[in-house]
N, C-alpha and C positions, 0 to 999 in steps of 0.2 A: 812724497806721493802726489800732492796736488789734487786736482779734480780728476782723480783716476776713474770716476764713474763714466767719464766720456769715452773711455777705451772700450768701444764695441757696444755701448748701451743703445737700446732702441730709443726712439724719440718720444714715446708717449708713456706707456704704462709699465714697461719692463726695465729692471735694472740689469747690471752685468750678470748676475746669477742666471736670470732667465735667458739671456743671450747665449751663455756658454754651456747650458745644459745639453744642447743639441750636439751632434757629432762634430768634433773639431780635431785638427791634427795635434799630436802630442806636443810638438814644438810650440804651437800657438797656445795650447792649454797651459803650458808652463809659463809662458810670457804673460798671459792674462790673469791666471789664478794667483800666482805668487805675490804680486803686489797687494791683492786683497787680503791674503793670509797675513802678510807682514803688517798691514794696517791693523788687523785685528789683534795681532800680538802686541803691537805698541800700545793700543788701547788697554789691553789686559795688564801690561806692565804698569801703566799709569793708575789703573783701578786698584791693583794690588798694593801699590805704594801708598795710595790714600787710605786703603783699608788698614794697613799696618800703622799708618800715622794715627788713625782713629783709636787704635789699641794703645799706642804710646801716650797719647794725650789723656788728660783726666776724663774718666768715663763713668757711667752708672755702674752700680755694683752688680747689675744683672748680666753684665758681659761675661761670656765664657771665653776668657782670653786665649787659652790654649787652642780651643776649637777655631776661634777667629784667625789666629795666626796660622793654624793648619790650612784653613780655607785659602788664605793669601798665598801660602807656599805652594799649594796645589795649582793655583792660578798661574804662578810664575813658572813652575815646571811644565805645565801644559803649554804655555806660550813659548818657552824655550824649545820644546819638542817640535811644535809647529813651525817655528822660525828655522830650525835646522833642516826640516824637510819641506820647506815651502815650495820648492820647484817640482816636487814629486806628488804632492797631494792633489786629489781630484776636486772638482767644483763642489760636490756635495758636502765636503768638509766646511767650505765657506758658508753654505746654507745652514748647516747645523751649529756652527760656532756661536751665533747669538743665543740659541736655545741653551747651550752649555753655560753661557754667561748669565742667563736668567736663573738657571739652577744655582749657580754660585752666589748670585745676589740673594736668592731665597735663603741659602744657607747662612749668609751674613746676617739677614734679618732674624732668623731663628736663633743663632748663637749670640745675637745682641740682647735677646730676651725681651725686645720691645717692638711690636709690629708698627708702632707709630714713630719709631726712632729714625735717626738720620740714615741708617743703612738701607732704608727703602729707596733712597735716591739712586742707588746703584742700578735699579731697574732701568733707568734712563739710558745707561751706557750701551747695553746690547741692542736696545730698541733703536737708538740713533744709528748704530752701525748697520742694522737691518734696513732702516729707512733710506740710507744713503747708497748702500751697495746691492741690496736684493730687490726682487720684484715686489709689487704691491701685495700680491697674494702671500708671499713669504713673510713680508712685514706684518700683515694682518695676523698671520699665524703666531708670530712672536708676541704681539700685543695680547692675543688670546691666551697664550701660555703664561704671560705675566698675570693676567686677570685670574687664571686658575690657581697659580702658585701663591699669589699674594692673598687671594681669598681663602685658600686652605690654611695659610699661616694665621690669618686673623681669626678664623674659626677655631683653630686648634690651640692658640696661645692666650695666656692671660696677660694683658698689657701691664707694664710697669707703672705704678702710681706716680704721678708728678706732683708739682706744687699745688695744683688745684684739686687733688684727689683722684680717685679712679675715673678713667674716661668712660663715658656711657656708650651704649650701643650706637647712639646717634653719632658720637664722635668717630667711632670705628667705621660706620657707614660712610660718613663724609670723607674720611681719609681715603677709604678704598675707592669711592666714586671719583674724587678729585685726582687721585694718583693715576688710575686707569684711564679716566677721561682725558687728562692732560697728555698722557702718552699717545692716545688715539688721535687727538687733535694735532699734536706735534707731528705725528706720522703723516697725516693728511697734508699738512703745510709743507713739510720737507719733500714729500713725494711730488707735490705740485711744482715746487721750485726745481726739483730735479728734472721733471719732464720739460719744463720751459728751458732749462739749461741745456738739456739734450737736444731739443729742437734747434736752439741757437747754435750749438756746436755742429750739428749736422749741416745747417745752412752755411756756417763758416768753412767747414771742411769741404763742402761741395764747391763753394766759391773759390777756394784755394786750388781746386783741381779743374776749374772750368775757365775756358776762354771767354772773356767778357764780351767780345765782339760777336762771335758766332754761336755761343751757347754750348759748344761741344767741348770735349776734353782739351785741356792745355797740355804742355809738354810734361809737366809733373804727373798729371792725371793719366795721360796715355802711357807713360813709362810704368806706372803702377799696374795698370790694367794688363799691359803686355807682359810684365814680369810675372803677374799672377797666372796668366794663361800658360806661360812656359813652365812654371812650377807645377801646374795642374796636369800637364801632359808628359812631364819628364819621366815619371815612373812608368807610364804606359807606352813609352816610345812613340808618342803621338807627334803631330806636326802643328806648327803655327806659322802662318804666312803674314807678311807685312807688305803693304803698298805705301811707298813714299811718293806723294804727288807734289811736284814743284810747279808753281804757277808763274808764268813769265808774262811781262807786259803790264803788270799792275801799277808799277811806278810811273810809266808813261801815261797810262790811263788817268791816274790821279792828277798828274800835272795838267792834263788837258781838260778834264771834267770835274776836278775837285776831289779831295780826299773822301768826301762822303760817298761819291760814286764808286771809288775803289773799294771802300768798306762794304758797300752794298753788293758788289760783285763777289767779294770774298764770302759773304754770308750765303749768297746764292750757290756758290761752288760747294760750300759745306753741306747745304741741303741736298745738292745733286749727289754728292758722295754718299750721304746717309741714305737717300732713296735707292741708290744702286747696290746697297749691301744688305746682308741678312740681319735679323734681329740680334743674333749672337755676336755680330761684328761690332767693333768700336771705332768711331771716327774721332780724330783729334786734330787740332791746329797747333802744331808744335813749333812754328816759326811764323814770321810776318807773312810769308807767301808759301808756306809749306804745310801740307796736310799729311796725316798718316792714318792708315786703316789697319787695325788688327783683325786677322782672319783665322780664327781657331779651326783646326782640322783641315787646313788648306795647303796643298803642295804648290810648287812653282808653276806647274802647268795651269792649274785652275786660277792661280793668281794672275798669270799672264792674260788669260781669257777675260778675267774681270777687268784688268787694266785696259784692254782693248775696248771692251764694252763701255767703260767710263769715258774713254777718249771719244768714242762715237757720240755719246750724249753730250759731251763737252763741246764738240765742234758744232753740233746742231743747236745748242743753246746760245753760243756766242758768235755764230757765223754772221748774223746780220748786224748786231749791235757793236760787238767788240772783236773784230776779226784778228786783231793783233795780240789778243790775250790767248796764250797757248799753255799747254801742260806737257810735262814729261813725267813718266811714272817708272819708278824702280821697284822691282820685285825681289824679295829675299825671304827665305824660309828657315825656320828652326826644325831640325838641328843641322841641316845640310850646310848652311852658310854661316851660322853663328850659334853660340850656346847660351848667350845672355841677351837680355832685352836691349841694352845700349849698343851691343855689337850688331844685333839684328837691324836696328834702326840705322846704324852707320852703313851697313851693307846696302840697305835699300836706298840710302841717300847717295852712295857711290854709283849705284845703277842709274838713279834718276839724273845724276850729274852727267853720266855718259849720254843719256837721252837728250839732255839739254845741249851738250856739245855737238851732237849730231843733228841739231836743228829743231829739237822739241817735237811735240805732237807724236810721241811714240812711247811704247812700253819696252823696257829693257830688263831682262832677268840678270841678277847679279852673278858674276863669275870672277873669282880672284885673278884669273888670267888677264882680264881686260881692265881691272881696276888700275888706274894710273896711266893707261895708254892714252886715254882721252881726258883732257883738262880744258876747262872753259877758256883759259888764257892761251891755249895752243890752237884755238879755232876762231876765226872771225865771228862776229856776232850773228846769231841765227837770223835776225831781221834782215841782214844783207844777203841771206840765201846762199852763203858760200861755205865750203868745207875744206879742210886742210888735207892735201893729198897724202902727206906723211901719216896723218892720223888714220885715214882709211886703209892705207897699206898695212899699218900696224895691226889694225883690226882684222885684216885678211890673214895675217900670220897667226893671230890669236885663234881664229877659227880652226886652223890646222892643229894648233896645240890642244884645243878642246876635244878633238877626235884623233887620237894617236894612230888609228887604223888608216886615216885618210891624210896623214901628214904629207905635205908636198903637193896636195891635190891642185891648189890654185896655180902653182908654178907649172905643173904638168899640163893643165888645161891651156895655160898661156902659150907654152911651147907648141902644143898640137895646133892651136888656132893659127899661130904664125906660119907653121908649115903648110897648113891648108891654104891660107891666104896667099902665101908666096906662090904656090902651085897655080892659083887662080889669077895670078898676075897683079895683085894689089901693090900699089907703090909703097916704098919703104916707110914713109911717114905714116901712112895708114896702117901698116903692119905694126908699128910701134904703139899706135893707139889701140890696136886689136890686142896686143900683148898686155897692155894695161887693163883692158876690159877682162881678159882672161884671169888676171890676178885678182880682180875685184868682183868676179861674177857671183860669188856666194856671200857678199858682204851683208845682204839682208838677213842672213841666218843668225846674225849676232843677237837678234831679239827672240829667237826660238829656244825654248828650254832644252837643256841637255837630255831630259827624259824622253823627248821626242826624237832628237837627233840620234840617240843611242838605242832607241827601242828595238828589241830583237824581233818582235812580231809585227803583224799588220797594224797600220795606223787606223785610228777611228776617224769618222767623218770630220769631227771637230779638229782633230790633229792634222788631217789633210788640208783643212781650210787654212790653218796656220802656215803650213808648208807652202801652199799656193800664194800666200800673201807676201812671201819673202822677196820676190822681184820688185814689188811696189815699195817695200821697205828699203830695198837697196837703192831704188830711184830717189827716195826721199833723202837717204844718207848722202848720195852723190848729187847734192843740190848746187854745187858750184857751177858758175856759168861756163868755165873752161872744161867742164866734164859733161856738157850737155849731150854730145854725141855718144859717149860711153854710157851715160845714163839711159838713153833710148835703146841701145843695143842690149843692155842687161835686162831692161824691163821686158823686152820682147823675146828673150832667148828661150822661153818655154812655149812660144806660139808654134803651131804646126802647119805644114802646107795644106792639110785637109781642113783647117779651120777649127779643129777640136782642142787646141791648146788654150793656154791662159796667160795673162789675165783678161785679154780683150777679144780672144777668138779670131785673130787675124789669120789670113791664109795667103798662100802663093807669094807673089812679089811684094805684097803689102808688108811682109816681114823683112826688116833690113837684112842685107846679106851677112853682115857681121853677126847678127843674132843667129842666123842659120848655121854659121861656122861654129859659133860658141856651143850651140846645141849638139853638134856632132862631136866636137872635141870633148865636151864634158861627159857625154854619154859613153864614149869609148873609155875614158879614164875611169869612170864609175864602174863600168862592167868588168874591167880588168883589175879591179881592186876589191879586197875583201870588204864585206859589209856585215852589220850585225845579224841580218836576216838571210845571208847567203854567202857562199864562197865565190872567189873571183873566177871569171871566165878566162879562157885562153884567148890569145890575140886572134886566132882564127875564128873562134866562136863569136867574139865581139864583132868582127868584120861581117860575119854572116848575119848577125842580128841587125846591124846597120843596113845591109843590103835588103833584108827582108822588109824593113819598114821605110825604105827609100820611097819618096813621093807621097807618103802618108804622114809619118811622124818626122822624117828628116828630108831635107832637100836632096834630090837625087844627084844634082851636079856637085854639090858639096861632098857627098859620100864618095863620088868618083874621084874628086880631087884628093880626098883623104887617102884613098887606096893608092893612088899614084904616088903621093908623098911617102907612104910607107915603102912602096916598091923602089923608089929612087933614093931611099935612105936619108931623106931630108928631115924625117922625124928623129929627134935626138935619141941616142941609145938609152935604153932602159925605160922608155915611155911605152 
């Protein structure tokens, strides 16, 4: 059993009994109460054995042997019954067990025929059990019960004469006061030691779950907290979100400024994360440069927004001092992405890994489709500002897989854009770059939660904000020097001739021609495809819509070129 008092005991005045009287789950009650009951049973077996030994050894003639043996047999039967059902008994049986022990000790004193005899020592056994396992209040009640029972025995029995003759009233008084007083002082001493041991255990337990550098949870502590949150919401079909925050550039910073500077930055990051979260959230440092945040009751949408807010604060805090220190954040939620704590952390880590491979400084929501597409060793280092073309093309395919209704959208936009560009006389080399831009035009949506992409109803203002940011995210993903032209086209493809587009409000010829071509091609394919919020338009309806907004939302020359391409059948069949 060991120092089982540590299992759930409070640090100061309460023992295990006080801690477990409140509402606890049946599973936990069984795990916590059973060891206490077994300990009491083992103490009872030992006491019964000594009681029987006292009967077998030479003893005074006042002993009622049959009665004493009966008391020990009752004790053994009682202990066997409790031992058999230890996993099912409630906590109050532990609290009452010492009282039953006091009654048994009193019966032993009565049947020994001598209130000053050795059987009075058995009062110590239930009291020690109470001092060690129960609260101070319960222990005081047991001592008070001993005082009442032993006092009643002394008042009601005639003591057996010893070698010195009959004991006087003073002898009886001294015996009573010394016995009860010794038990009370022992209780105070044991309770004080228990409180100190509990405080020490609490400190050691907290230290084992705390990161020594930042003062937040370490990996073990975070796993425990996250597992507890998942178990808490499992029965209610609730949600738990996790953010995995990977910090990049700490190693380089430590080499240049010293390890103390690197440690200081990590501590500041930990406090930044803590200040960015709610009181019910938990922050932990689970790796040398990895932080994790547990978010009870949070879905992937809210987790993504929090991740973006953290990145804004992170950039602001490190822009001047350490511009090369960056972060990538992965978002995963229970039960959508994982059913256990370790799986949820792994999903968040996979999403953060994707963010790192795409150049850091971004939030990525976990999706099993894109896990494995991006690996750090498949992409040049983020500090070089390059991206692997195969990687981003794979991500473009994944976006189609995430939305079965729009499967083939990227390829269709690419074909339409090339047809328009060819009608407008663009050279072949430029057409091939335009085709690639069409394939990659939606790459920024990799960081947008499925709940927004698949939402059947109108988007909220915050959801629209996320949608409007995806061109900028695409530009960050397409950070390679040899993709600079495509990056600019995709960034400006939602600009409008009347200046009411986004993200920069460009107008007229300030918008690259390729961006204007992509806008028409994408809008036509979107209008002629089913969406969660509407049915597909016919080809004629879509053309009419483009003509209606020519010169306002779409470039009129590009719309005319698109119509000519349709009429000349240069647009691929089926588009």
